[in-house]
C-alpha positions as CSV (number, residue, x, y, z in Angstrom):
1,X,141.8,139.7,136.5
2,X,141.7,136.3,138.2
3,X,140.2,133.2,136.5
4,X,138.2,130.6,138.5
5,X,136.0,127.6,137.9
6,X,132.5,127.0,139.0
7,X,132.7,123.9,141.2
8,X,130.1,121.7,142.9
9,X,129.6,122.4,146.6
10,X,127.1,119.9,148.0
11,X,123.8,120.4,146.0
12,X,124.9,123.8,144.9
13,X,127.8,125.3,142.8
14,X,130.2,128.0,143.8
15,X,133.4,129.8,143.2
16,X,136.3,129.6,145.6
17,X,138.0,133.0,146.2
18,X,141.7,133.0,146.8
19,X,143.2,134.6,149.9
20,X,144.7,137.3,147.6
21,X,141.4,138.1,146.1
22,X,139.8,138.4,149.5
23,X,142.6,140.5,150.8
24,X,142.6,142.8,147.8
25,X,138.8,143.2,147.9
26,X,138.5,143.6,151.7
27,X,135.5,141.3,151.7
28,X,134.8,139.5,155.0
29,X,131.7,138.0,156.6
30,X,128.4,138.7,154.9
31,X,128.2,140.1,151.4
32,X,125.6,141.4,149.0
33,X,125.2,139.5,145.7
34,X,123.7,141.1,142.6
35,X,122.8,138.9,139.6
36,X,122.3,139.8,136.0
37,X,122.4,137.7,132.9
38,X,126.0,136.7,132.4
39,X,127.2,138.6,135.5
40,X,127.4,138.1,139.3
41,X,128.6,141.0,141.5
42,X,129.7,140.5,145.1
43,X,130.2,143.5,147.3
44,X,130.5,144.4,151.0
45,X,127.2,145.1,152.7
46,X,126.7,148.9,153.2
47,X,125.4,149.5,156.7
48,X,122.9,152.4,156.5
49,X,124.4,154.3,159.5
50,X,128.1,153.6,158.8
51,X,130.2,156.7,159.6
52,X,127.5,158.5,161.6
53,X,129.6,158.5,164.8
54,X,132.5,160.2,163.0
55,X,130.2,162.7,161.3
56,X,128.5,163.7,164.5
57,X,131.8,164.1,166.3
58,X,133.0,166.3,163.5
59,X,129.8,168.4,163.7
60,X,130.3,168.8,167.4
61,X,134.0,169.9,167.0
62,X,132.9,172.5,164.4
63,X,130.0,173.7,166.7
64,X,127.6,172.8,163.9
65,X,125.3,170.6,166.1
66,X,122.9,173.3,167.3
67,X,119.2,173.6,166.8
68,X,118.0,173.5,163.2
69,X,114.6,175.0,163.8
70,X,115.7,178.4,165.1
71,X,114.3,177.8,168.5
72,X,110.8,177.0,167.4
73,X,110.6,174.1,169.9
74,X,110.0,176.6,172.7
75,X,106.5,176.7,174.2
76,X,104.1,179.1,172.5
77,X,100.7,180.4,173.4
78,X,99.2,177.6,171.3
79,X,100.6,175.0,173.7
80,X,98.8,176.5,176.7
81,X,96.3,174.3,178.5
82,X,93.1,173.8,176.5
83,X,89.7,173.8,178.1
84,X,86.7,172.2,176.5
Protein backbone atom coordinates (compact mmCIF):
# COMPACT_ATOMS: atom_id res chain seq x y z
CA UNK A 1 0.00 0.00 0.00
CA UNK A 2 1.20 3.50 -0.82
CA UNK A 3 0.09 6.64 0.99
CA UNK A 4 -0.40 9.94 -0.86
CA UNK A 5 -1.90 13.36 -0.22
CA UNK A 6 -4.63 15.15 -2.11
CA UNK A 7 -2.96 18.31 -3.40
CA UNK A 8 -4.18 21.44 -5.19
CA UNK A 9 -3.55 21.41 -8.95
CA UNK A 10 -4.79 24.68 -10.42
CA UNK A 11 -8.52 24.99 -9.60
CA UNK A 12 -8.75 21.23 -8.98
CA UNK A 13 -7.22 18.73 -6.62
CA UNK A 14 -5.31 15.60 -7.45
CA UNK A 15 -3.02 12.84 -6.33
CA UNK A 16 0.48 12.41 -7.75
CA UNK A 17 1.34 8.83 -8.55
CA UNK A 18 4.97 7.82 -8.13
CA UNK A 19 6.96 6.25 -10.93
CA UNK A 20 6.96 2.97 -8.98
CA UNK A 21 3.15 2.97 -8.66
CA UNK A 22 2.76 3.65 -12.39
CA UNK A 23 5.31 0.96 -13.30
CA UNK A 24 3.67 -1.63 -11.04
CA UNK A 25 0.14 -0.84 -12.25
CA UNK A 26 1.08 -0.57 -15.93
CA UNK A 27 -1.13 2.50 -16.30
CA UNK A 28 -0.24 4.81 -19.18
CA UNK A 29 -2.11 7.41 -21.23
CA UNK A 30 -5.87 7.56 -20.75
CA UNK A 31 -7.49 5.77 -17.82
CA UNK A 32 -11.01 5.02 -16.62
CA UNK A 33 -12.02 6.48 -13.24
CA UNK A 34 -14.84 5.04 -11.13
CA UNK A 35 -16.06 6.97 -8.06
CA UNK A 36 -18.04 5.72 -5.06
CA UNK A 37 -18.43 7.27 -1.62
CA UNK A 38 -15.01 7.12 0.04
CA UNK A 39 -13.38 5.37 -2.93
CA UNK A 40 -11.85 6.22 -6.31
CA UNK A 41 -10.71 3.45 -8.65
CA UNK A 42 -8.37 4.12 -11.57
CA UNK A 43 -7.96 1.40 -14.20
CA UNK A 44 -6.65 1.01 -17.72
CA UNK A 45 -9.20 1.51 -20.46
CA UNK A 46 -10.41 -1.82 -21.84
CA UNK A 47 -10.60 -1.59 -25.61
CA UNK A 48 -13.64 -3.54 -26.85
CA UNK A 49 -11.73 -5.40 -29.59
CA UNK A 50 -8.46 -5.94 -27.77
CA UNK A 51 -7.03 -9.37 -28.58
CA UNK A 52 -9.24 -10.01 -31.61
CA UNK A 53 -6.29 -10.23 -34.04
CA UNK A 54 -4.62 -12.93 -31.95
CA UNK A 55 -7.91 -14.82 -31.50
CA UNK A 56 -8.61 -14.79 -35.26
CA UNK A 57 -5.07 -15.95 -36.04
CA UNK A 58 -5.47 -18.82 -33.57
CA UNK A 59 -8.83 -19.77 -35.14
CA UNK A 60 -7.25 -19.82 -38.61
CA UNK A 61 -4.33 -21.94 -37.36
CA UNK A 62 -6.81 -24.45 -35.90
CA UNK A 63 -8.92 -24.42 -39.06
CA UNK A 64 -11.82 -23.20 -36.97
CA UNK A 65 -12.66 -20.21 -39.14
CA UNK A 66 -15.13 -21.81 -41.56
CA UNK A 67 -18.76 -21.01 -42.18
CA UNK A 68 -20.99 -21.15 -39.13
CA UNK A 69 -24.29 -21.41 -41.00
CA UNK A 70 -23.62 -24.76 -42.64
CA UNK A 71 -23.62 -23.27 -46.13
CA UNK A 72 -27.03 -21.63 -45.88
CA UNK A 73 -25.70 -18.54 -47.61
CA UNK A 74 -25.84 -20.30 -50.99
CA UNK A 75 -28.54 -19.13 -53.35
CA UNK A 76 -31.89 -20.89 -52.97
CA UNK A 77 -35.02 -20.96 -55.13
CA UNK A 78 -36.44 -18.23 -52.92
CA UNK A 79 -33.70 -15.90 -54.19
CA UNK A 80 -34.76 -16.29 -57.83
CA UNK A 81 -35.90 -13.24 -59.76
CA UNK A 82 -39.32 -12.09 -58.68
CA UNK A 83 -41.88 -10.82 -61.13
CA UNK A 84 -44.74 -8.58 -60.16
